[in-house]
C-alpha positions in Angstrom: 13.4 12.5 19.3 11.7 13.3 22.6 9.7 10.5 24.1 6.1 11.4 24.8 5.2 8.1 26.3 1.5 8.1 26.3 0.3 4.6 26.9 -3.4 4.4 26.1 -5.3 1.4 27.4 -5.2 -1.1 24.6 -8.1 -3.4 24.3 -7.4 -7.0 25.1 -9.8 -8.2 22.4 -6.9 -9.4 20.3 -4.2 -10.2 22.9 -3.2 -13.3 21.0 -3.1 -11.4 17.8 -0.9 -8.6 19.3 1.5 -11.1 20.7 1.7 -13.5 17.7 3.9 -11.2 15.7 6.2 -8.6 17.2 8.1 -6.0 15.2 11.0 -8.5 15.3 8.8 -10.5 13.1 8.6 -7.5 10.7 12.3 -7.7 10.3 11.9 -11.2 8.7 8.7 -10.2 6.8 10.8 -9.7 3.7 11.2 -13.4 3.4 7.5 -13.6 2.7 7.3 -10.6 0.5 10.0 -11.8 -1.9 7.7 -14.5 -3.0 5.0 -13.8 -5.6 2.2 -14.7 -3.2 1.4 -11.4 -1.3 -2.1 -12.3 -0.4 -3.6 -14.0 2.6 -6.7 -16.1 3.0 -10.0 -14.2 2.8 -8.4 -11.2 1.2 -8.9 -10.1 -2.5 -6.3 -11.7 -4.6 -6.1 -14.9 -2.6 -7.3 -17.1 -5.5 -6.0 -17.3 -9.1 -8.0 -15.5 -11.7 -9.9 -12.2 -11.4 -10.2 -10.7 -8.0 -13.6 -10.6 -6.5 -14.4 -7.1 -5.2 -15.9 -6.7 -1.8 -19.2 -4.8 -1.1 -18.3 -2.3 1.5 -17.8 1.3 2.1 -14.1 2.2 2.3 -12.6 5.5 3.5 -9.8 6.9 1.5 -6.7 4.6 1.8 -3.1 5.4 1.0 -3.8 7.9 -1.9 -6.8 10.2 -1.7 -9.3 11.3 -4.3 -8.7 14.8 -5.6 -11.5 16.3 -3.5 -10.9 15.8 0.3 -14.0 14.2 1.8 -15.7 15.6 4.9 -15.1 13.1 7.7 -16.3 12.9 11.2 -13.8 13.8 13.9 -11.8 10.9 15.3 -13.7 9.0 18.1 -13.3 10.5 21.5 -11.6 7.3 22.7 -9.2 7.1 19.7 -5.6 6.5 20.7 -3.5 9.7 21.0 -1.4 10.7 18.0 1.4 13.2 18.3 1.1 16.5 16.4 3.2 17.1 13.3 4.6 20.7 13.0 3.2 22.4 9.9 0.8 19.5 9.1 -2.2 19.9 11.5 -4.3 17.4 9.6 -1.8 14.6 10.2 -2.8 13.6 13.8 -6.5 13.4 13.0 -5.9 11.3 9.9 -3.8 8.8 11.8 -6.2 8.9 14.8 -9.0 7.7 12.6 -6.9 4.8 11.5 -5.6 4.1 15.0 -9.1 3.9 16.3 -9.7 1.1 13.7 -6.4 -0.6 14.7 -7.7 -0.7 18.3 -11.2 -1.9 17.5 -11.1 -4.0 14.3 -9.5 -7.3 13.3 -6.5 -7.5 11.1 -8.7 -8.8 8.3 -10.9 -5.7 8.6 -7.8 -3.5 8.5 -6.5 -5.2 5.4 -9.9 -4.6 3.8 -9.8 -0.9 4.5 -6.1 -0.5 3.6 -6.4 -2.3 0.3 -3.7 -0.2 -1.3 -1.1 -2.0 0.9 -0.4 -5.7 0.0 -2.5 -7.8 2.3 0.4 -9.9 3.6 2.4 -6.7 4.2 -0.5 -5.2 6.2 -0.8 -8.4 8.2 2.9 -8.2 9.2 3.0 -4.4 9.7 -0.1 -4.1 11.8 0.3 -7.1 14.1 1.9 -5.4 17.1 -0.7 -2.9 18.1 0.9 -1.7 21.3 4.2 -0.9 19.7 2.5 1.0 16.8 0.4 3.1 19.2 3.5 3.9 21.4 5.2 5.3 18.3 2.2 7.3 17.1 1.8 8.9 20.6 5.1 10.8 20.0 5.5 14.1 18.2 5.8 13.5 14.4 7.9 15.0 11.7 7.2 15.8 8.0 9.0 15.8 4.7 7.7 16.8 1.3 6.1 13.4 0.8 5.6 11.8 4.2 4.8 12.2 7.8 6.6 10.0 10.4 6.4 9.0 14.0 9.3 7.1 15.7 9.8 5.3 19.0 12.7 3.2 20.2 11.1 0.2 18.6 9.3 1.3 15.4 8.9 3.8 12.7 5.3 4.6 11.5 5.1 6.6 8.3 2.2 7.8 6.0 2.1 9.6 2.6 1.2 13.3 2.8 -1.5 12.6 0.2 -3.1 10.1 2.5 -3.0 12.5 5.3 -4.8 15.1 3.2 -7.6 12.5 2.6 -8.4 12.5 6.3 -7.8 8.7 6.7 -4.2 7.4 6.4 -3.2 3.8 6.3 0.5 3.9 7.5 3.4 1.7 6.9 5.3 0.3 9.9 8.9 -0.6 10.1 11.3 -1.8 12.9 13.4 1.0 14.3 16.4 1.5 12.1 15.1 -0.4 9.2 15.0 1.2 5.7 11.7 2.9 5.1 10.2 2.6 1.7 8.5 0.4 -0.8 9.4 -3.2 -1.7 8.9 -5.8 -4.4 5.5 -6.8 -2.8 4.3 -3.2 -3.4 5.3 -3.5 -7.1 3.5 -6.8 -7.5 0.4 -5.4 -5.7 0.4 -2.4 -8.1 0.1 -4.8 -11.1 -2.5 -6.8 -9.2 -4.6 -3.7 -8.7 -4.2 -2.6 -12.3 -5.2 -5.9 -13.8 -8.1 -6.3 -11.3 -9.5 -3.0 -12.6 -8.9 -4.1 -16.2 -11.0 -7.3 -15.8 -13.8 -5.4 -14.0 -13.1 -6.5 -10.5 -11.1 -3.8 -8.7 -10.0 -4.6 -5.2 -12.3 -1.8 -4.0 -14.9 0.1 -6.0 -13.0 3.4 -5.3 -9.9 2.1 -7.0 -10.0 4.1 -10.2 -7.1 5.5 -12.2 -8.4 9.1 -12.0 -8.3 9.0 -8.2 -5.6 6.4 -7.6 -3.2 6.6 -10.5 -1.1 3.5 -11.2 0.4 4.5 -14.6 3.6 6.5 -14.9 3.1 10.0 -16.4 4.3 10.5 -19.9 5.5 14.0 -19.0 8.2 14.8 -18.2 9.8 12.1 -20.3 11.8 10.2 -17.7 11.4 6.6 -18.7 14.8 4.9 -19.0 14.8 1.3 -17.6 17.8 0.4 -19.7 19.9 3.3 -18.5 20.5 4.7 -22.0 20.7 8.2 -20.7 18.0 9.2 -23.2 14.7 9.0 -21.3 11.4 8.8 -23.2 7.7 9.2 -22.2 6.4 6.2 -20.3 5.1 4.0 -23.2 2.0 2.6 -21.5 0.5 5.9 -20.5 -1.1 6.5 -23.9 -1.3 2.9 -25.0 -3.1 0.9 -22.4 -5.0 -0.8 -25.2 -2.2 -3.4 -25.3 -4.3 -5.4 -22.7 -7.6 -5.1 -24.6 -9.4 -8.4 -24.4 -8.0 -9.5 -21.1 -10.5 -11.4 -19.0 -8.5 -12.8 -16.1 -5.0 -13.2 -14.7 -3.3 -15.8 -12.5 -3.1 -13.8 -9.3 -1.1 -16.4 -7.3 1.5 -16.6 -10.1 2.6 -13.0 -10.0 6.4 -12.8 -9.8 9.0 -10.0 -9.8 12.6 -9.4 -10.7 14.8 -6.4 -9.9 16.1 -4.5 -12.9 18.6 -1.6 -12.8 18.2 1.3 -10.4 14.6 1.8 -9.2 13.0 -0.3 -12.0 11.4 -3.7 -11.5 9.8 -6.3 -13.8 6.6 -8.0 -12.7 5.4 -11.0 -14.6 1.9 -12.5 -14.6 0.0 -15.0 -16.8 -2.9 -13.2 -18.5 -5.8 -14.8 -20.3 -7.8 -13.1 -23.2 -11.3 -13.5 -24.4 -10.3 -16.3 -26.7 -9.0 -18.4 -23.8 -5.4 -17.9 -24.7 -2.9 -17.3 -21.8 0.4 -15.7 -22.1 2.8 -14.2 -19.6 2.9 -10.5 -19.6 5.8 -8.5 -18.2 5.1 -5.1 -16.6 7.9 -2.7 -16.0 7.6 -0.4 -13.0 9.6 2.3 -11.4 9.7 3.4 -7.8 8.7 7.0 -7.1 8.3 9.0 -3.9 4.6 8.1 -3.7 5.1 4.4 -4.7 5.4 2.3 -7.8 4.0 3.2 -11.2 3.6 1.1 -14.3 5.4 2.5 -17.4 5.4 -0.4 -19.9 4.0 -3.9 -20.6 5.3 -6.5 -23.0 4.7 -10.1 -24.0 
């Protein structure tokens, strides 16, 4: 891809932050993400039990609400973002985020990009200069994503996020496989249970706008590989968790099943004080993981 090397002046306000983790560090980030603890200090989900929501105004994150909000243009001093042929809204959506990358702390970015697991955001967003170098290049688009690449990094965002006007991207070392991982699956369950106990990670995190459940139609649920898919069981039966009052956030674990399916386990406590481990089964889809069933 052609190099449009537009080096914008990057603020030195976080020089130590920018240098503490290069994208070579991203290559080993998986070692952290394989563990059940995907949170970091000061971020929702850091302590066991229900997650405390934060009082703040959040722009649309990775998946937008059905109605696209009216947002102010990107700041005049926002870092340059390369145009994406056929997707004119892509550059402004990433410019709004890039402006925050250049002016806010990692903790503030994690707070805004609450759909991404906090530890993942910390790893992905650490090397500001490398990210901005990639974003300055012309982008490309597929049905589900828009992507910018440099010699060192790949920056990608969901098309739905771009439509919202503010896109929190994912960042990968050049040549690394781009997609979702086990931490994303665990974070999906964390978000679902946080809503269920009345403490969503963000007030905007509602099923109608940010769906976490797999659709029942078409009937495609088949974690056991029977060849006879059925509707996702949880879609019309979320009452299985009725009475849940809290969950052990720091004890969320995961195990790969066959194909794109993954099991996520977490101790859940009901209104009677009884705690049992629930197993959520999820499947990876182009827009991320969705929850199809829960047992235990």
